[in-house]
C-alpha positions in Angstrom: -111.3 22.3 194.2 -108.3 20.1 193.3 -108.9 17.5 196.0 -112.7 17.4 195.6 -112.4 17.0 191.9 -110.6 13.7 192.6 -113.3 12.5 194.9 -116.4 10.5 194.2 -119.3 11.9 196.1 -122.2 9.8 197.4 -125.5 11.3 198.7 -127.1 8.9 201.1 -130.2 9.1 203.4 -128.0 9.6 206.5 -125.9 12.3 204.9 -122.8 12.9 202.9 -119.7 10.6 202.3 -116.7 11.8 200.5 -114.7 8.8 199.0 -111.3 8.9 197.3 -110.6 5.4 196.0 -107.5 4.4 193.9 -107.5 2.1 190.9 -106.9 -1.7 191.5 -103.4 -2.7 190.9 -102.5 -5.6 188.5 -101.8 -7.8 191.5 -105.1 -7.0 193.1 -107.0 -7.9 189.8 -105.1 -11.2 189.6 -106.1 -11.9 193.2 -109.7 -11.3 192.4 -109.5 -13.6 189.4 -107.9 -16.4 191.6 -110.7 -16.0 194.2 -113.4 -16.3 191.5 -111.8 -19.3 190.0 -111.3 -21.2 193.2 -113.1 -24.6 193.4 -114.0 -26.7 196.4 -112.3 -30.0 197.1 -115.5 -31.8 196.3 -115.8 -30.0 192.9 -112.2 -30.9 192.1 -112.9 -34.5 193.0 -115.9 -34.6 190.7 -113.7 -33.2 187.9 -111.0 -35.8 188.4 -113.6 -38.6 188.3 -115.0 -37.3 185.1 -111.6 -37.0 183.4 -110.8 -40.6 184.3 -114.1 -41.7 183.0 -113.5 -40.0 179.6 -110.0 -41.5 179.4 -111.3 -45.0 180.0 -114.2 -44.4 177.5 -111.7 -43.2 174.9 -109.4 -46.3 175.4 -112.4 -48.6 175.1 -113.6 -46.9 171.9 -110.1 -47.0 170.3 -109.6 -50.6 171.2 -113.1 -51.5 169.8 -112.2 -49.9 166.5 -109.0 -51.9 166.2 -110.7 -55.1 167.2 -108.4 -55.6 170.1 -111.2 -56.6 172.4 -113.9 -59.2 172.2 -117.4 -58.1 173.1 -117.2 -60.0 176.4 -113.9 -58.4 177.4 -115.2 -55.0 176.4 -118.2 -55.5 178.6 -116.0 -56.6 181.5 -113.9 -53.5 181.2 -117.0 -51.3 181.2 -118.3 -53.0 184.3 -114.9 -52.6 186.1 -114.9 -48.9 185.2 -118.4 -48.5 186.5 -117.4 -50.2 189.8 -114.4 -48.0 190.2 -116.5 -44.9 189.5 -119.1 -46.0 192.0 -116.5 -46.7 194.6 -115.0 -43.2 194.2 -118.5 -41.6 194.3 -119.2 -43.5 197.6 -115.9 -42.2 199.0 -116.8 -38.6 198.1 -120.2 -39.0 199.7 -118.6 -40.4 202.9 -116.1 -37.4 202.9 -119.0 -34.9 202.6 -120.9 -36.7 205.4 -117.8 -36.6 207.7 -117.5 -32.9 206.9 -121.1 -32.2 207.9 -120.6 -34.2 211.2 -117.4 -32.3 211.9 -119.1 -28.9 211.4 -122.0 -30.0 213.6 -119.7 -31.2 216.4 -117.6 -28.0 216.2 -120.7 -25.9 216.7 -121.7 -28.0 219.7 -118.6 -27.1 221.7 -117.8 -23.7 220.3 -119.8 -21.9 223.0 -117.6 -23.0 225.9 -114.2 -22.4 224.2 -113.0 -26.0 223.8 -109.5 -25.9 222.3 -108.4 -27.4 219.0 -107.3 -30.7 220.7 -110.9 -31.3 221.9 -112.3 -30.6 218.5 -109.9 -33.2 217.1 -111.2 -35.7 219.7 -114.8 -35.1 218.5 -114.1 -35.7 214.8 -112.8 -39.2 215.6 -116.3 -40.3 216.4 -116.1 -42.9 213.6 -112.7 -44.1 214.7 -111.9 -46.8 217.3 -112.5 -45.2 220.7 -111.0 -48.0 222.9 -107.5 -49.4 222.8 -107.2 -53.2 223.3 -107.6 -54.1 227.0 -105.7 -56.9 228.8 -106.7 -59.1 231.7 -110.2 -58.2 232.9 -110.6 -55.5 230.4 -114.1 -56.5 229.4 -115.8 -54.3 231.9 -113.5 -51.4 231.2 -114.0 -51.8 227.4 -117.8 -51.8 228.0 -117.6 -48.6 230.1 -115.3 -46.9 227.5 -117.8 -47.7 224.7 -121.0 -47.0 226.5 -122.6 -43.5 226.4 -125.4 -42.6 228.9 -128.8 -42.0 227.3 -128.8 -38.4 228.7 -125.5 -37.5 226.9 -124.0 -37.4 223.5 -120.5 -38.9 223.1 -118.0 -37.8 220.4 -114.8 -39.6 220.7 -113.7 -38.7 224.2 -115.9 -35.6 224.5 -119.0 -36.2 226.5 -121.8 -33.6 226.2 -124.4 -33.8 229.0 -125.4 -30.1 229.1 -128.9 -28.7 229.2 -130.4 -32.0 230.1 -132.1 -31.1 233.4 -130.3 -33.9 235.3 -129.8 -33.6 239.1 -126.8 -35.7 239.4 -123.8 -36.9 237.2 -125.2 -39.4 234.8 -124.0 -43.0 235.3 -121.9 -44.7 232.8 -119.8 -41.8 231.4 -116.9 -43.6 229.5 -113.9 -43.9 231.7 -111.5 -42.7 229.0 -113.3 -39.4 228.7 -111.1 -36.3 228.5 -113.8 -33.5 228.3 -117.0 -33.9 230.3 -119.6 -31.1 229.8 -122.3 -30.9 232.5 -123.3 -27.2 232.5 -126.9 -25.8 232.8 -128.4 -28.7 234.8 -129.7 -29.1 238.3 -126.8 -31.0 239.7 -126.7 -30.5 243.5 -124.3 -33.1 244.7 -121.2 -35.1 243.4 -120.7 -38.3 245.3 -117.4 -38.9 246.9 -114.9 -40.8 244.7 -117.3 -40.6 241.7 -114.9 -38.9 239.5 -111.7 -40.8 240.6 -112.2 -43.3 237.9 -111.7 -40.7 235.1 -107.9 -40.7 235.2 -107.7 -39.1 231.7 -110.2 -36.3 232.3 -108.7 -32.9 231.5 -111.7 -30.6 231.3 -114.7 -30.7 233.6 -117.6 -28.1 233.2 -120.1 -27.9 236.0 -121.2 -24.3 235.4 -124.7 -23.2 236.3 -125.8 -26.0 238.6 -126.8 -26.1 242.3 -123.6 -27.2 244.0 -122.7 -26.2 247.5 -119.6 -26.6 249.6 -120.8 -29.6 251.5 -122.1 -31.4 248.4 -118.7 -31.4 246.6 -116.4 -32.1 249.4 -113.6 -34.5 248.3 -115.1 -34.7 244.8 -111.9 -33.4 242.9 -109.1 -34.8 245.0 -108.4 -37.9 243.0 -108.4 -36.7 239.4 -104.7 -36.7 238.4 -105.0 -35.2 234.9 -107.6 -32.5 235.5 -106.4 -29.1 234.0 -109.6 -27.0 233.5 -112.5 -26.8 236.1 -115.4 -24.6 235.7 -117.7 -24.1 238.8 -119.1 -20.7 237.9 -122.7 -20.0 238.7 -123.2 -22.3 241.6 -123.9 -21.8 245.4 -120.3 -22.0 246.7 -119.2 -19.8 249.6 -115.6 -21.0 249.7 -112.9 -22.3 247.4 -112.9 -26.1 247.3 -110.2 -27.5 249.6 -109.3 -30.6 247.4 -108.3 -29.0 244.2 -105.9 -31.3 242.2 -102.3 -30.3 241.7 -102.6 -30.7 238.0 -105.1 -27.8 237.7 -104.2 -24.9 235.3 -107.5 -23.0 235.0 -110.3 -22.5 237.6 -113.4 -20.5 237.2 -115.5 -19.6 240.2 -117.4 -16.6 238.9 -120.9 -15.9 240.1 -120.8 -17.7 243.4 -121.1 -16.4 247.0 -117.4 -16.4 247.8 -116.6 -13.9 250.5 -113.4 -15.1 252.2 -110.6 -17.4 251.3 -107.4 -18.5 252.9 -103.8 -19.1 251.7 -104.2 -22.8 252.3 -106.9 -23.1 249.7 -104.4 -22.5 247.0 -101.5 -24.5 248.3 -102.7 -27.6 246.5 -102.4 -26.1 243.0 -99.2 -24.1 242.6 -99.3 -24.6 238.8 -102.6 -22.6 238.4 -102.4 -20.2 235.4 -105.8 -18.7 235.1 -108.1 -17.8 238.0 -111.5 -16.1 237.5 -113.4 -15.0 240.7 -115.6 -12.3 239.2 -119.1 -11.4 240.6 -118.5 -12.6 244.2 -118.3 -10.7 247.4 -114.6 -10.7 248.2 -114.7 -7.1 249.2 -116.5 -8.1 252.3 -113.6 -10.3 253.4 -111.1 -7.8 254.7 -108.5 -10.6 255.0 -108.4 -10.9 251.3 -107.2 -7.3 251.0 -104.7 -7.5 253.9 -103.1 -10.9 253.5 -101.2 -12.4 250.6 -103.8 -15.1 250.2 -102.9 -15.8 246.6 -99.1 -16.0 247.2 -98.9 -19.8 246.7 -99.9 -19.3 243.0 -96.5 -18.5 241.8 -97.3 -19.3 238.2 -100.5 -17.4 237.9 -100.8 -15.4 234.7 -104.5 -14.2 234.6 -106.5 -13.0 237.6 -110.1 -11.8 237.2 -111.6 -10.0 240.3 -114.3 -8.0 238.5 -117.4 -7.0 240.4 -116.3 -8.0 243.9 -116.9 -4.8 246.0 -113.2 -4.3 246.5 -112.3 -0.8 247.9 -108.7 -1.0 246.9 -106.3 -2.9 244.8 -105.2 -6.1 246.7 -101.6 -6.1 247.9 -98.9 -8.7 247.5 -100.5 -10.4 244.4 -98.2 -13.0 242.7 -95.5 -11.2 240.6 -96.1 -13.6 237.7 -99.5 -12.0 236.9 -99.7 -10.6 233.3 -103.4 -9.8 233.2 -105.3 -8.3 236.1 -109.0 -7.4 235.8 -110.7 -5.2 238.5 -113.6 -3.8 236.7 -116.8 -2.7 238.4 -115.4 -2.5 242.0 -115.4 0.4 244.5 -111.7 1.4 244.2 -111.1 5.1 244.9 -107.3 5.1 244.9 -104.1 3.1 244.5 -102.1 2.5 247.6 -98.4 3.5 247.3 -96.5 0.8 245.5 -99.5 -1.4 244.9 -97.7 -2.7 241.7 -94.1 -2.4 242.9 -92.0 -5.2 241.4 -94.9 -6.3 239.1 -92.7 -6.1 236.0 -94.6 -8.8 234.2 -98.0 -7.0 234.3 -99.1 -6.3 230.7 -102.9 -5.7 230.9 -104.7 -3.8 233.8 -108.4 -3.1 233.8 -109.7 -0.7 236.3 -112.8 0.5 234.5 -116.1 1.4 236.2 -114.5 2.2 239.6 -114.4 5.5 241.6 -110.8 6.6 240.8 -110.0 10.3 240.9 -106.8 12.1 239.8 -105.9 12.5 243.5 -106.4 8.8 244.0 -103.9 7.8 241.3 -100.8 8.1 243.3 -97.5 8.9 241.6 -95.8 5.6 242.3 -98.8 3.3 241.7 -97.6 2.1 238.3 -94.0 3.0 238.8 -92.5 -0.5 238.2 -95.1 -1.7 235.7 -92.5 -1.3 233.0 -94.2 -3.9 230.7 -97.7 -2.6 231.0 -99.3 -2.4 227.4 -103.0 -1.9 228.1 -104.6 0.3 230.7 -108.3 0.7 231.0 -109.6 3.5 233.2 -113.0 3.9 231.5 -115.9 5.0 233.6 -114.1 6.6 236.6 -114.0 10.2 237.9 -110.9 11.5 236.3 -110.9 15.2 235.4 -107.5 15.3 233.8 -105.3 12.9 231.8 -103.4 11.0 234.4 -99.7 11.7 234.7 -96.8 9.3 235.4 -98.1 6.5 233.1 -95.7 3.8 231.9 -94.0 4.6 228.6 -94.7 1.0 227.5 -98.4 1.6 227.1 -99.9 0.8 223.6 -103.6 1.1 224.5 -105.1 3.7 226.9 -108.8 3.9 227.5 -110.0 7.1 229.3 -113.6 7.1 228.0 -116.5 8.0 230.1 -114.7 10.2 232.6 -114.9 14.0 233.4 -112.0 15.3 231.4 -112.6 18.8 230.1 -109.4 19.7 228.2 -106.3 18.2 226.7 -103.0 20.0 227.5 -100.1 20.2 225.0 -97.6 17.8 226.6 -99.9 15.6 228.5 -98.9 12.6 226.4 -95.3 13.4 226.1 -93.9 10.2 227.6 -96.2 7.8 225.8 -94.0 7.2 222.7 -95.5 3.7 222.1 -99.1 4.5 222.3 -101.2 3.1 219.4 -104.8 3.4 220.6 -106.3 6.2 222.6 -109.9 6.4 223.8 -111.3 9.8 224.9 -114.9 9.4 224.0 -117.8 10.4 226.4 -115.9 13.0 228.3 -116.6 16.7 228.5 -113.7 17.8 226.3 -114.2 21.2 224.8 -110.6 22.2 224.1 -107.5 20.4 222.7 -104.2 22.3 222.7 -102.6 22.5 219.2 -100.1 19.6 218.9 -101.4 17.8 221.9 -101.4 14.5 220.1 -98.2 15.4 218.0 -96.1 13.8 220.7 -97.6 10.3 219.9 -95.6 9.2 216.9 -97.2 5.7 216.4 -100.8 6.6 217.3 -103.1 4.7 214.9 -106.6 5.2 216.4 -108.0 8.3 218.3 -111.6 8.4 219.5 -113.0 11.8 220.6 -116.7 11.1 220.1 -119.4 12.4 222.4 -117.6 15.5 223.6 -118.2 19.3 223.1 -115.4 20.1 220.6 -116.1 23.0 218.3 -113.3 22.3 215.9 -111.1 19.6 214.6 -107.9 19.1 216.6 -104.9 20.6 214.7 -101.5 18.9 214.1 -102.6 15.3 214.2 -99.9 12.5 214.3 -98.7 11.4 210.9 -99.2 7.7 211.7 -103.0 8.2 212.6 -105.3 6.0 210.6 -108.6 6.5 212.2 -110.1 9.7 213.7 -113.6 9.6 215.3 -115.3 12.9 216.0 -119.0 12.0 216.0 -121.5 13.8 218.3 -119.5 17.0 219.0 -120.3 20.6 218.2 -117.9 21.1 215.3 -119.2 23.8 212.9 -116.4 24.0 210.3 -113.4 22.1 209.0 -110.3 24.4 208.3 -108.2 23.7 205.3 -105.2 22.4 207.2 -107.3 20.4 209.7 -106.0 17.0 208.6 -102.4 18.1 207.7 -99.6 16.5 209.7 -97.8 18.5 212.3 -97.7 22.2 211.6 -97.0 21.8 207.8 -99.9 23.0 205.8 -99.3 20.7 202.8 -97.9 17.6 204.6 -100.0 14.5 203.8 -101.4 12.6 206.7 -101.8 8.8 207.0 -105.5 9.0 207.8 -107.8 6.4 206.1 -111.0 7.1 208.0 -112.5 10.3 209.5 -115.9 10.3 211.2 -117.8 13.6 211.6 -121.4 12.4 211.9 -123.7 14.4 214.2 -122.0 17.7 214.2 -123.0 21.2 213.2 -121.1 21.4 209.9 -122.7 23.5 207.2 -121.9 21.7 203.9 -122.5 24.9 201.9 -119.7 26.7 203.8 -117.2 23.8 203.7 -113.8 24.8 202.6 -112.9 23.1 199.2 -109.4 22.6 200.6 -110.5 21.0 203.9 -109.3 17.5 202.9 -106.3 18.3 200.8 -103.9 16.5 203.1 -105.7 13.2 202.8 -104.2 10.5 200.6 -104.6 6.9 199.6 -108.1 5.5 200.4 -110.0 8.0 202.3 -113.5 8.0 203.8 -114.9 11.1 205.4 -118.4 10.8 206.9 -120.8 13.7 207.6 -124.2 13.7 209.0 
């Protein structure tokens, strides 16, 4: 009863929660006091104005007592003080209004991921938008100041989304850097229409009705364009006139089925390419040929939901993030990732992978791989020959039945392990002991009958909900095989099990320390 006597027990509608909470330190109390005493900049401004008013009033009163001021001079001083106070009040009101406008404008673009530079452009709406023009700059100055009635212009950000327009509005300022035209009915972009926008860096045409023939030549003459969003249109091929300046291209949710190497030759500096939800698996040439080889700088490639039956070969070696979720992949071809030393994130979730299909040398050279997602496949055992560099491994939603003792022996850097929604009924003692830096372990929705023994000392969170656990032994949460060695656990979840609270061993949680929360159903 030593540990339970230190715990504060709460009885809730959903069940029991044991909580052991330490006292607040002096530093934490001081931090709370600072938080409660913090004031906003507006409040501080009001206080400073009030102090100045009081000082001036005190000076006037003192001078009045000594007879140093005539009534006329005294009145003039009061009027001057009132004017100064009024001016400061107006300044505070203006600052508050600008803050409201800034928050409103930030919310306007938050949904499409505009970066900080675009947000800074938007809050300059009250500043001068146009530099002085020379020569015949009258027309240019007019076009830079004008904003189409269908749009809202904030500095050099032009928002024309959700307006129901069927073409690009006339009169968008020539100096615009960010033009947002998503969620409209635009079906054509006139040739050379966008060539005047030499400063445009970000163009969003998502969710329109654009076809290959209606955008031909539309993007060729835009020298500064870096980000182009054409997702959710009616395209069947990659535009052939992509600018060389392009760094990010999104073509998700179109009808792409084939592509050629020549399509990418114009934009060798592309960093992010997203092609999810197309039909590239129907184009066998995409799987055979190195169609993406010109993209030597590519960092992120998204091929989710494309009916691919295997991992494409000869992808650019520069890729760091590769997403292949929701395809029809059954196996890795030998050496599919040979030489791919920069690959850090690989998502193969929701495919048809089996242990037989995971060839021994598939990830042999992925020596920098940190995150591997194999959720929702057909694995019956924990895969072998995984890179030792892994920090996150997701094996949820497979058919794994048991965890052998040394199955994770090479994964010395693993921090997050997901094994939920399998058929695990047995975990060998010490199976997770070989993971020295494991922080989070999820074993929810399995058929375990007892808490796994000899958990890693570094483990912070252990999730065991929706199993068939009936009892918790007294050394269940002790580190290694030492019965009294304290663990690093801060959260244990045991909801929706078969634990009889009346038969719970009083020493079951003796190895928990610090701030601990143990949830029962």
